[in-house]
C-alpha positions in Angstrom: 240.8 178.1 304.7 240.4 174.8 306.5 237.9 175.0 309.4 236.9 172.5 312.1 233.3 171.3 312.1 231.6 169.2 314.8 229.1 166.8 313.3 226.2 164.6 314.3 223.4 162.8 312.5 219.9 161.8 313.5 217.8 159.1 311.7 214.0 158.5 312.0 211.6 156.7 309.6 210.7 160.0 307.9 213.7 162.2 308.8 217.4 162.2 308.3 219.6 165.0 309.6 223.3 165.8 309.1 224.4 168.8 311.2 227.7 170.5 311.1 228.7 173.3 313.6 231.9 175.3 313.5 233.9 176.7 316.4 231.8 179.9 316.4 228.5 178.0 316.6 227.5 178.5 313.0 225.4 175.6 311.7 225.1 174.0 308.4 222.4 171.3 308.2 221.2 168.9 305.5 217.8 167.2 305.9 216.1 164.4 304.0 212.3 164.6 304.4 209.2 164.2 302.2 209.4 167.9 301.4 213.2 167.8 300.8 213.8 164.4 299.2 217.4 165.0 298.1 220.6 165.8 300.0 223.1 168.3 298.6 225.8 165.6 298.3 228.3 167.8 296.7 228.1 170.4 299.6 228.4 167.6 302.2 231.4 166.0 300.4 233.0 169.4 300.2 232.7 170.0 303.9 234.1 166.6 304.7 236.9 166.8 302.2 238.1 170.3 302.8 237.9 170.6 306.6 238.5 168.8 309.8 235.4 167.1 311.3 234.9 165.9 314.8 232.2 163.6 316.1 231.4 161.1 318.9 231.2 157.4 317.8 231.1 158.9 314.3 233.4 156.4 312.6 231.0 153.6 313.4 227.7 155.4 313.0 227.6 159.0 311.6 230.1 158.7 308.8 228.8 155.4 307.6 225.3 156.8 307.6 226.5 159.8 305.6 228.4 157.6 303.2 225.3 155.5 302.7 223.1 158.6 302.1 225.5 159.6 299.3 224.0 156.7 297.3 220.7 158.5 296.8 219.0 156.5 299.6 215.5 157.2 300.9 214.5 157.5 304.6 213.4 153.9 304.9 216.7 152.6 303.6 218.6 155.0 306.0 216.5 153.9 308.9 217.1 150.3 308.2 220.9 150.8 308.1 220.7 153.0 311.3 218.9 150.2 313.2 221.4 147.6 311.8 224.4 149.7 312.9 223.0 150.2 316.4 221.9 146.6 317.0 224.3 144.4 315.0 228.0 144.1 314.5 228.6 147.5 313.0 232.2 146.8 311.8 231.0 143.9 309.6 228.0 145.9 308.3 230.2 148.9 307.4 232.8 146.6 305.8 230.2 144.6 303.8 228.6 147.8 302.4 231.9 149.6 301.9 230.9 152.5 304.0 234.3 153.5 305.3 235.0 157.2 304.6 237.8 158.0 302.3 241.2 158.3 304.0 241.6 161.9 302.8 238.8 163.0 305.2 240.4 164.6 308.2 238.2 163.3 310.9 238.5 162.8 314.7 236.2 160.4 316.5 236.2 161.6 320.2 235.1 158.1 321.4 238.7 157.1 320.6 240.2 160.0 322.5 238.0 160.2 325.6 239.2 158.5 328.8 237.2 155.4 329.8 234.2 154.0 328.0 231.0 156.0 328.5 228.2 157.6 326.5 228.3 161.1 325.1 225.8 162.2 327.8 228.1 160.8 330.6 231.1 162.6 329.2 229.0 165.8 329.0 228.0 165.4 332.6 231.7 164.9 333.6 232.7 168.3 332.0 229.6 170.1 333.5 227.8 170.6 330.2 225.1 173.3 330.8 222.3 171.3 329.2 222.0 167.5 328.9 219.0 165.9 327.1 218.0 162.4 326.2 216.7 161.7 322.7 213.3 163.5 322.7 211.4 160.8 320.6 211.6 157.1 320.2 213.7 156.4 317.1 210.8 154.4 315.5 208.5 157.5 315.6 207.4 159.2 312.4 208.0 162.8 313.2 205.8 165.8 312.5 207.4 169.0 311.2 207.3 170.5 314.7 209.0 167.4 316.1 211.7 167.6 313.4 212.5 171.1 314.6 212.8 169.9 318.2 215.0 167.0 317.1 217.2 169.5 315.2 217.7 171.6 318.4 218.5 168.4 320.3 221.1 167.4 317.7 222.6 170.9 317.9 222.9 170.6 321.7 224.6 167.2 321.3 227.1 168.7 318.9 227.9 171.4 321.6 
């Protein structure tokens, strides 16, 4: 049965996270670290291909990052792309690297639905989200195992 999953990704020099959360709050996460150097690409593709996914600015960041990660990329390569998507013309970068997700993926990017132009945190404030948090660590930081857990909680809160 088709479900809806909300998704977000986080990328640091030594940590890449893909987090899916369903309507009931059940999480499925995939992490790329020194201790877990491979993503379960088949499982991620299955979630994306067989369900509806929802994200924020996900068409121009999260989904291209996931598509790139499918190519057996390491953390350094993912971080390089992440920085490029954030600082450069992401449309051209995505096009040059052919990182558009397949059309059969049923995906909604809320940035295209939300009224006005604002950040995810601003939209959260407008709807009285119970807990707003800024990114806990500078994106160039190499994270400890404990910091990875904190970042995962932060990402889960963003998905909420």
